[in-house]
C-alpha positions as CSV (number, residue, x, y, z in Angstrom):
1,X,90.1,45.4,-127.9
2,X,87.1,43.9,-129.3
3,X,83.7,45.7,-130.2
4,X,81.3,43.8,-131.9
5,X,76.9,44.4,-132.7
6,X,74.0,43.9,-130.2
7,X,70.9,42.9,-132.4
8,X,68.0,44.1,-130.3
9,X,64.5,43.4,-130.4
10,X,61.7,46.0,-129.4
11,X,59.0,44.6,-127.7
12,X,54.9,45.4,-126.3
13,X,53.0,48.6,-127.0
14,X,54.6,50.8,-129.4
15,X,57.1,47.8,-130.6
16,X,57.2,47.3,-133.9
17,X,55.1,45.4,-135.4
18,X,56.6,43.6,-137.7
19,X,59.3,42.2,-135.0
20,X,62.4,43.7,-137.0
21,X,65.6,43.2,-134.7
22,X,68.3,46.2,-135.5
23,X,71.5,45.4,-135.6
24,X,73.1,48.4,-133.3
25,X,75.8,49.1,-136.1
26,X,74.6,48.3,-139.8
27,X,71.1,50.1,-138.2
28,X,72.8,53.1,-136.5
29,X,76.9,53.0,-136.6
30,X,76.8,51.8,-132.7
31,X,79.8,49.5,-132.0
32,X,79.3,47.4,-128.3
33,X,82.6,47.7,-126.9
34,X,81.9,45.6,-123.3
35,X,79.0,44.3,-122.4
36,X,79.1,41.8,-119.3
37,X,78.9,38.4,-119.4
38,X,76.5,37.9,-116.5
39,X,76.2,34.4,-114.8
40,X,75.4,35.2,-111.2
41,X,72.9,36.3,-109.8
42,X,71.2,37.7,-106.9
43,X,67.7,36.2,-105.1
44,X,65.3,37.8,-103.4
45,X,64.3,37.4,-100.1
46,X,61.5,34.6,-99.6
47,X,58.2,35.5,-97.7
48,X,59.2,35.5,-93.5
49,X,56.7,35.3,-90.3
50,X,58.9,35.9,-87.6
51,X,57.2,35.2,-84.3
52,X,57.4,37.2,-81.6
53,X,56.9,34.1,-79.4
54,X,59.3,31.8,-81.5
55,X,63.6,31.6,-82.3
56,X,64.1,31.9,-85.4
57,X,61.6,32.4,-88.2
58,X,59.8,30.7,-91.0
59,X,59.9,31.1,-94.6
60,X,58.2,30.5,-97.4
61,X,60.3,28.7,-100.7
62,X,57.9,26.3,-102.0
63,X,59.3,27.3,-105.1
64,X,62.2,27.7,-105.4
65,X,64.2,31.6,-105.0
66,X,63.8,34.3,-107.3
67,X,66.0,36.8,-108.7
68,X,66.0,40.1,-108.7
69,X,65.9,42.5,-111.8
70,X,69.3,44.1,-112.6
71,X,71.5,46.9,-114.0
72,X,73.9,46.3,-117.0
73,X,76.3,48.7,-118.3
74,X,77.2,48.7,-121.5
75,X,79.9,50.9,-123.3
76,X,78.9,51.7,-126.8
77,X,81.9,52.9,-129.4
78,X,80.9,55.3,-132.6
79,X,83.3,56.4,-134.9
80,X,82.7,58.4,-138.4
81,X,84.0,61.2,-140.6
82,X,84.1,64.7,-138.0
83,X,80.5,66.1,-137.1
84,X,78.8,62.8,-137.7
85,X,78.8,60.9,-134.0
86,X,76.9,63.3,-132.0
87,X,73.6,62.6,-134.6
88,X,73.9,58.9,-134.8
89,X,74.2,58.9,-131.0
90,X,71.3,60.7,-130.7
91,X,69.4,58.5,-132.9
92,X,70.8,55.6,-131.0
93,X,69.4,57.0,-127.9
94,X,66.2,57.8,-129.9
95,X,65.6,54.8,-130.1
96,X,66.6,52.8,-126.5
97,X,64.2,55.3,-124.9
98,X,61.6,54.9,-127.0
99,X,61.4,58.5,-128.3
100,X,60.4,57.7,-131.7
101,X,58.2,55.3,-131.6
102,X,59.4,51.9,-131.0
103,X,58.4,51.3,-128.3
104,X,60.5,51.1,-124.4
105,X,60.8,47.5,-123.5
106,X,62.9,45.1,-126.0
107,X,65.0,42.2,-126.3
108,X,68.6,42.7,-126.7
109,X,71.5,40.0,-127.7
110,X,75.1,39.9,-128.3
111,X,76.5,37.9,-130.0
112,X,79.9,38.0,-129.2
113,X,79.2,36.6,-125.0
114,X,75.5,34.4,-126.3
115,X,74.1,36.6,-123.7
116,X,70.5,37.9,-124.3
117,X,67.7,38.9,-122.1
118,X,64.2,40.4,-122.8
119,X,62.5,42.7,-120.6
120,X,65.2,45.5,-120.7
121,X,65.0,49.3,-121.2
122,X,66.8,52.0,-120.6
123,X,67.4,52.9,-117.2
124,X,70.4,56.4,-117.8
125,X,72.8,57.6,-120.5
126,X,75.9,58.1,-118.1
127,X,77.3,61.9,-118.2
128,X,81.0,60.7,-119.0
129,X,81.0,60.3,-123.1
130,X,84.0,60.8,-124.7
131,X,85.1,62.3,-127.8
132,X,88.5,61.5,-129.9
133,X,89.5,63.8,-133.1
134,X,92.0,62.7,-135.4
135,X,92.6,64.8,-139.0
136,X,88.5,64.4,-140.5
137,X,87.3,61.9,-137.5
138,X,86.1,61.5,-134.6
139,X,85.3,58.2,-132.2
140,X,82.3,59.0,-129.8
141,X,82.4,56.1,-126.3
142,X,79.8,56.5,-124.0
143,X,77.7,54.4,-121.8
144,X,74.8,53.5,-121.1
145,X,73.2,51.1,-118.1
146,X,69.5,48.8,-118.6
147,X,67.4,47.8,-116.4
148,X,66.8,43.4,-116.6
149,X,63.8,43.4,-115.2
150,X,63.5,39.6,-116.6
151,X,67.2,38.2,-115.2
152,X,66.0,34.5,-115.9
153,X,64.5,33.7,-119.5
154,X,67.2,33.8,-121.7
155,X,66.8,35.0,-125.5
156,X,68.3,34.7,-129.0
157,X,68.2,37.3,-131.7
158,X,69.6,36.5,-135.1
159,X,70.1,39.9,-137.5
160,X,68.3,40.5,-140.7
């Protein structure tokens, strides 16, 4: 299994004004276990007129089909000395949800998959976290669901 870092930069109101890019491993001790390599998409329904006295319908697709926002499930892993992982997860989730004052929306980029999106926000933290202890070390695996509000624009972030 390949574990890798993810780069995150907060956007807009409450976001880090200096434009700092956070490295999930260096800044939080959190490794990414799985982040989808999304190349698919779901088109939004076009504007349609359905005349009752005519067969079929008329649809407006003048600018092409628009793409719907989507949810992205990301699996994370934290490793550390026994009793330290809970605080790492808490700090990371606090950053993702903006409760630390950093803002809610973000750009997120996986160097492993080469996929990056903007206008992303935390939607859910899964309730199925797994804790494994072995001697003086522990490992926590957990999932987040991220809402990708801009499914089209590709971004690329670089670490500090």
